[in-house]
DSSP file (Angstrom, degrees, kcal/mol; ACC not computed):
  #  RESIDUE AA STRUCTURE BP1 BP2  ACC     N-H-->O    O-->H-N    N-H-->O    O-->H-N    TCO  KAPPA ALPHA  PHI   PSI    X-CA   Y-CA   Z-CA
    1    1 A Y     >        0   0    0      0, 0.0     4,-2.1     0, 0.0     5,-0.2   0.000 360.0 360.0 360.0 -48.0  109.0   57.1   69.9
    2    2 A H  H  >  +     0   0    0      1,-0.2     4,-2.2     2,-0.2     5,-0.1   0.873 360.0  52.3 -66.5 -36.3  108.5   54.4   72.5
    3    3 A A  H  > S+     0   0    0      2,-0.2     4,-1.9     1,-0.2    -1,-0.2   0.911 110.1  48.1 -66.5 -40.8  104.8   55.2   72.9
    4    4 A L  H  > S+     0   0    0      1,-0.2     4,-2.1     2,-0.2    -2,-0.2   0.861 110.1  52.8 -67.9 -34.3  104.2   54.9   69.1
    5    5 A T  H  X S+     0   0    0     -4,-2.1     4,-2.1     2,-0.2    -1,-0.2   0.910 107.9  51.1 -64.9 -41.6  106.1   51.6   69.1
    6    6 A A  H  X S+     0   0    0     -4,-2.2     4,-2.2     1,-0.2    -2,-0.2   0.885 108.9  51.2 -63.4 -38.5  103.8   50.3   71.8
    7    7 A I  H  X S+     0   0    0     -4,-1.9     4,-1.6     1,-0.2     5,-0.3   0.910 109.3  51.2 -64.1 -41.4  100.8   51.3   69.9
    8    8 A G  H  < S+     0   0    0     -4,-2.1    -2,-0.2     1,-0.2    -1,-0.2   0.880 110.9  47.7 -63.3 -38.2  102.1   49.5   66.8
    9    9 A I  H  < S+     0   0    0     -4,-2.1    -1,-0.2     1,-0.2    -2,-0.2   0.887 107.7  55.7 -70.2 -38.7  102.7   46.4   68.8
   10   10 A A  H  < S-     0   0    0     -4,-2.2    -1,-0.2    -5,-0.2    -2,-0.2   0.826  97.9-143.2 -65.3 -30.9   99.2   46.5   70.4
   11   11 A G     <  +     0   0    0     -4,-1.6     2,-0.5    -5,-0.1    -3,-0.1   0.226  67.9  93.8  90.9 -16.4   97.7   46.6   66.9
   12   12 A Q        -     0   0    0     -5,-0.3     2,-0.6     2,-0.0    -1,-0.1  -0.949  50.5-170.4-115.6 127.6   94.8   49.0   67.7
   13   13 A A        +     0   0    0     -2,-0.5     2,-0.1    -3,-0.1    -5,-0.0  -0.690  17.4 169.2-116.3  77.6   95.3   52.7   67.1
   14   14 A S     >  -     0   0    0     -2,-0.6     4,-1.9     1,-0.1     3,-0.4  -0.430  49.7-106.4 -81.7 164.4   92.3   54.4   68.6
   15   15 A I  H  > S+     0   0    0      1,-0.2     4,-2.3     2,-0.2     5,-0.2   0.829 119.8  57.6 -61.3 -32.0   92.2   58.2   69.0
   16   16 A D  H  > S+     0   0    0      1,-0.2     4,-0.7     2,-0.2    -1,-0.2   0.896 110.8  41.4 -65.4 -39.9   92.8   57.8   72.8
   17   17 A K  H  4 S+     0   0    0     -3,-0.4    -2,-0.2     1,-0.2    -1,-0.2   0.778 119.8  43.3 -79.9 -26.6   96.0   55.9   72.3
   18   18 A V  H  X S+     0   0    0     -4,-1.9     4,-2.2     2,-0.1     5,-0.3   0.822 101.4  65.9 -88.9 -33.5   97.3   58.0   69.4
   19   19 A A  H  X S+     0   0    0     -4,-2.3     4,-2.5    -5,-0.2     5,-0.2   0.884  99.3  51.8 -60.6 -42.3   96.5   61.5   70.8
   20   20 A G  H  X S+     0   0    0     -4,-0.7     4,-2.5     2,-0.2    -1,-0.2   0.965 113.5  40.7 -61.7 -55.4   98.9   61.3   73.7
   21   21 A P  H  > S+     0   0    0      0, 0.0     4,-2.4     0, 0.0    -1,-0.2   0.871 115.8  51.2 -63.4 -35.5  102.0   60.3   71.8
   22   22 A V  H  X S+     0   0    0     -4,-2.2     4,-2.3     2,-0.2    -2,-0.2   0.919 111.1  48.5 -67.2 -41.5  101.3   62.7   68.9
   23   23 A G  H  X S+     0   0    0     -4,-2.5     4,-2.2    -5,-0.3    -1,-0.2   0.903 111.1  50.8 -61.8 -41.5  100.8   65.6   71.4
   24   24 A E  H  X S+     0   0    0     -4,-2.5     4,-2.4     1,-0.2    -2,-0.2   0.907 109.7  50.2 -62.7 -41.8  104.1   64.6   73.1
   25   25 A A  H  X S+     0   0    0     -4,-2.4     4,-2.1     1,-0.2    -2,-0.2   0.890 109.9  50.7 -64.6 -38.9  105.8   64.6   69.7
   26   26 A L  H  X S+     0   0    0     -4,-2.3     4,-2.2     2,-0.2    -1,-0.2   0.895 110.3  49.4 -65.7 -39.5  104.4   68.1   68.9
   27   27 A I  H  X S+     0   0    0     -4,-2.2     4,-2.3     2,-0.2    -2,-0.2   0.923 111.5  48.4 -65.4 -43.6  105.6   69.5   72.2
   28   28 A M  H  X S+     0   0    0     -4,-2.4     4,-2.4     1,-0.2    -2,-0.2   0.868 110.0  52.9 -64.7 -35.6  109.1   68.1   71.7
   29   29 A T  H  X S+     0   0    0     -4,-2.1     4,-2.5     2,-0.2    -1,-0.2   0.911 108.2  50.4 -64.5 -41.9  109.1   69.5   68.1
   30   30 A A  H  X S+     0   0    0     -4,-2.2     4,-2.3     2,-0.2    -2,-0.2   0.912 111.1  48.5 -62.6 -42.3  108.2   72.9   69.6
   31   31 A F  H  X S+     0   0    0     -4,-2.3     4,-1.4     2,-0.2    -2,-0.2   0.909 110.5  51.8 -63.6 -41.1  111.0   72.7   72.1
   32   32 A G  H  X S+     0   0    0     -4,-2.4     4,-2.8     1,-0.2     3,-0.2   0.914 111.6  45.9 -61.5 -43.3  113.4   71.7   69.4
   33   33 A L  H  X S+     0   0    0     -4,-2.5     4,-2.5     1,-0.2    -1,-0.2   0.870 107.2  58.5 -66.8 -36.4  112.4   74.7   67.2
   34   34 A A  H  < S+     0   0    0     -4,-2.3    -1,-0.2     1,-0.2    -2,-0.2   0.811 115.1  37.1 -63.6 -28.6  112.7   76.9   70.3
   35   35 A V  H  X S+     0   0    0     -4,-1.4     4,-1.4    -3,-0.2    -2,-0.2   0.861 118.0  49.0 -86.5 -41.1  116.3   75.9   70.6
   36   36 A A  H  X S+     0   0    0     -4,-2.8     4,-2.5    -5,-0.2     5,-0.2   0.887 104.4  55.9 -72.1 -40.8  117.2   75.6   66.9
   37   37 A V  H  X S+     0   0    0     -4,-2.5     4,-2.3     1,-0.2     5,-0.2   0.943 110.6  43.0 -63.7 -49.4  115.9   79.0   65.7
   38   38 A P  H  > S+     0   0    0      0, 0.0     4,-2.7     0, 0.0    -1,-0.2   0.876 113.2  54.8 -62.9 -33.4  117.9   81.1   68.1
   39   39 A A  H  X S+     0   0    0     -4,-1.4     4,-2.4     2,-0.2    -2,-0.2   0.920 109.8  45.5 -64.3 -42.6  121.0   79.0   67.5
   40   40 A V  H  X S+     0   0    0     -4,-2.5     4,-2.6     2,-0.2     5,-0.2   0.907 113.1  50.0 -67.2 -41.4  120.7   79.5   63.7
   41   41 A L  H  X S+     0   0    0     -4,-2.3     4,-2.1    -5,-0.2    -2,-0.2   0.921 112.6  47.2 -62.8 -43.2  120.2   83.3   64.2
   42   42 A G  H  X S+     0   0    0     -4,-2.7     4,-2.4     2,-0.2    -2,-0.2   0.903 111.4  51.1 -63.7 -41.3  123.2   83.5   66.5
   43   43 A Y  H  X S+     0   0    0     -4,-2.4     4,-2.3     1,-0.2    -2,-0.2   0.932 110.6  48.1 -61.4 -46.5  125.3   81.5   64.1
   44   44 A N  H  X S+     0   0    0     -4,-2.6     4,-2.3     1,-0.2    -1,-0.2   0.880 110.6  52.0 -63.6 -37.8  124.4   83.8   61.2
   45   45 A W  H  X S+     0   0    0     -4,-2.1     4,-2.4     1,-0.2    -1,-0.2   0.924 110.5  48.0 -63.5 -44.3  125.1   86.8   63.3
   46   46 A L  H  X S+     0   0    0     -4,-2.4     4,-2.5     2,-0.2    -2,-0.2   0.879 110.0  52.4 -64.6 -37.4  128.6   85.5   64.1
   47   47 A V  H  X S+     0   0    0     -4,-2.3     4,-2.4     2,-0.2    -1,-0.2   0.925 110.3  47.8 -64.3 -43.9  129.3   84.6   60.5
   48   48 A R  H  X S+     0   0    0     -4,-2.3     4,-2.2     2,-0.2    -2,-0.2   0.914 112.5  49.3 -62.4 -42.3  128.4   88.2   59.4
   49   49 A R  H  X S+     0   0    0     -4,-2.4     4,-2.4     1,-0.2    -2,-0.2   0.905 110.7  50.3 -62.8 -41.3  130.6   89.6   62.2
   50   50 A N  H  X S+     0   0    0     -4,-2.5     4,-2.6     2,-0.2    -2,-0.2   0.907 109.5  50.5 -63.9 -42.6  133.5   87.3   61.1
   51   51 A R  H  X S+     0   0    0     -4,-2.4     4,-2.0     2,-0.2    -1,-0.2   0.905 110.8  49.4 -62.8 -40.8  133.2   88.4   57.5
   52   52 A A  H  X S+     0   0    0     -4,-2.2     4,-1.8     2,-0.2    -2,-0.2   0.915 112.1  48.0 -64.7 -42.4  133.2   92.1   58.5
   53   53 A A  H  X S+     0   0    0     -4,-2.4     4,-2.3     1,-0.2    -2,-0.2   0.902 110.4  51.7 -64.7 -40.5  136.3   91.5   60.7
   54   54 A M  H  X S+     0   0    0     -4,-2.6     4,-2.7     1,-0.2    -1,-0.2   0.862 106.9  53.7 -65.2 -34.8  138.0   89.6   57.9
   55   55 A E  H  X S+     0   0    0     -4,-2.0     4,-2.4     2,-0.2    -1,-0.2   0.899 109.0  48.9 -66.1 -39.7  137.3   92.5   55.5
   56   56 A L  H  X S+     0   0    0     -4,-1.8     4,-2.6     2,-0.2    -2,-0.2   0.923 113.2  46.7 -63.2 -44.1  139.0   94.9   57.9
   57   57 A V  H  X S+     0   0    0     -4,-2.3     4,-2.9     2,-0.2    -2,-0.2   0.906 112.0  51.0 -64.6 -41.4  142.0   92.6   58.2
   58   58 A R  H  X S+     0   0    0     -4,-2.7     4,-2.0     2,-0.2    -2,-0.2   0.910 111.8  47.1 -62.8 -42.8  142.2   92.2   54.4
   59   59 A H  H  X S+     0   0    0     -4,-2.4     4,-1.9     2,-0.2    -2,-0.2   0.921 113.7  47.9 -64.7 -44.6  142.1   96.0   53.9
   60   60 A F  H  X S+     0   0    0     -4,-2.6     4,-2.4     1,-0.2    -2,-0.2   0.917 110.7  51.7 -62.5 -43.6  144.7   96.5   56.6
   61   61 A G  H  X S+     0   0    0     -4,-2.9     4,-2.5     1,-0.2    -1,-0.2   0.870 107.0  53.6 -61.7 -37.1  146.9   93.8   55.1
   62   62 A G  H  X S+     0   0    0     -4,-2.0     4,-2.3     2,-0.2    -1,-0.2   0.896 109.1  48.9 -63.7 -40.1  146.6   95.5   51.7
   63   63 A G  H  X S+     0   0    0     -4,-1.9     4,-2.2     2,-0.2    -2,-0.2   0.909 111.7  48.3 -65.5 -42.3  147.8   98.7   53.2
   64   64 A V  H  X S+     0   0    0     -4,-2.4     4,-2.6     2,-0.2    -2,-0.2   0.909 111.0  51.7 -63.1 -41.9  150.8   97.1   54.9
   65   65 A H  H  X S+     0   0    0     -4,-2.5     4,-1.8     1,-0.2     6,-0.2   0.917 110.0  48.2 -61.9 -44.3  151.6   95.3   51.6
   66   66 A M  H  <>S+     0   0    0     -4,-2.3     5,-2.2     1,-0.2     6,-0.8   0.896 112.2  49.8 -63.9 -39.7  151.6   98.6   49.7
   67   67 A T  H ><5S+     0   0    0     -4,-2.2     3,-1.1     4,-0.2    -2,-0.2   0.918 110.4  49.4 -65.2 -43.1  153.8  100.2   52.3
   68   68 A L  H 3<5S+     0   0    0     -4,-2.6    -1,-0.2     1,-0.3    -2,-0.2   0.825 107.4  54.8 -67.0 -30.9  156.3   97.4   52.3
   69   69 A L  T 3<5S-     0   0    0     -4,-1.8    -1,-0.3    -5,-0.2    -2,-0.2   0.552 120.1-110.4 -79.0  -6.0  156.5   97.5   48.5
   70   70 A G  T < 5S+     0   0    0     -3,-1.1    -3,-0.2    -4,-0.4    -2,-0.1   0.517  88.3 116.5  92.6   5.1  157.4  101.2   48.7
   71   71 A G      < -     0   0    0     -5,-2.2    -4,-0.2     1,-0.2    -5,-0.1   0.673  54.3-165.2 -80.0 -15.8  154.1  102.4   47.3
   72   72 A G        -     0   0    0     -6,-0.8     2,-0.2    -5,-0.2    -1,-0.2  -0.346  51.7 -11.1  64.4-147.4  153.2  104.2   50.5
   73   73 A R  S    S-     0   0    0      1,-0.1     2,-0.1    -6,-0.1     3,-0.1  -0.577  78.4-107.2 -84.7 148.9  149.5  105.2   50.6
   74   74 A K    >   -     0   0    0     -2,-0.2     3,-1.6     1,-0.1     2,-0.2  -0.477  41.6-102.6 -70.0 143.8  147.3  105.1   47.6
   75   75 A K  T 3  S+     0   0    0      1,-0.3    -1,-0.1    -2,-0.1     0, 0.0  -0.458 106.4  23.0 -68.3 137.9  146.5  108.4   46.1
   76   76 A G  T 3         0   0    0     -2,-0.2    -1,-0.3    -3,-0.1    -2,-0.1   0.430 360.0 360.0  87.7  -1.2  143.0  109.6   47.0
   77   77 A A    <         0   0    0     -3,-1.6    -2,-0.1     0, 0.0    -3,-0.1   0.420 360.0 360.0-109.9 360.0  142.8  107.4   50.1
């Protein structure tokens, strides 16, 4: 950012002055993606795991509810 600002102030944007900052920006973008992609994959994995755990808890809670109401176990289950 600061290098591009300096180029803007200088008024001349030759390939020599632009290539360095653009290359730096591309490298930083690659590092950002290298961090962001695994973070998103990990987040999605945790969300799926949480949903599966909640489904187990919901099923267990339904069984407890049926037992407390006196229904016992459902037939066929």
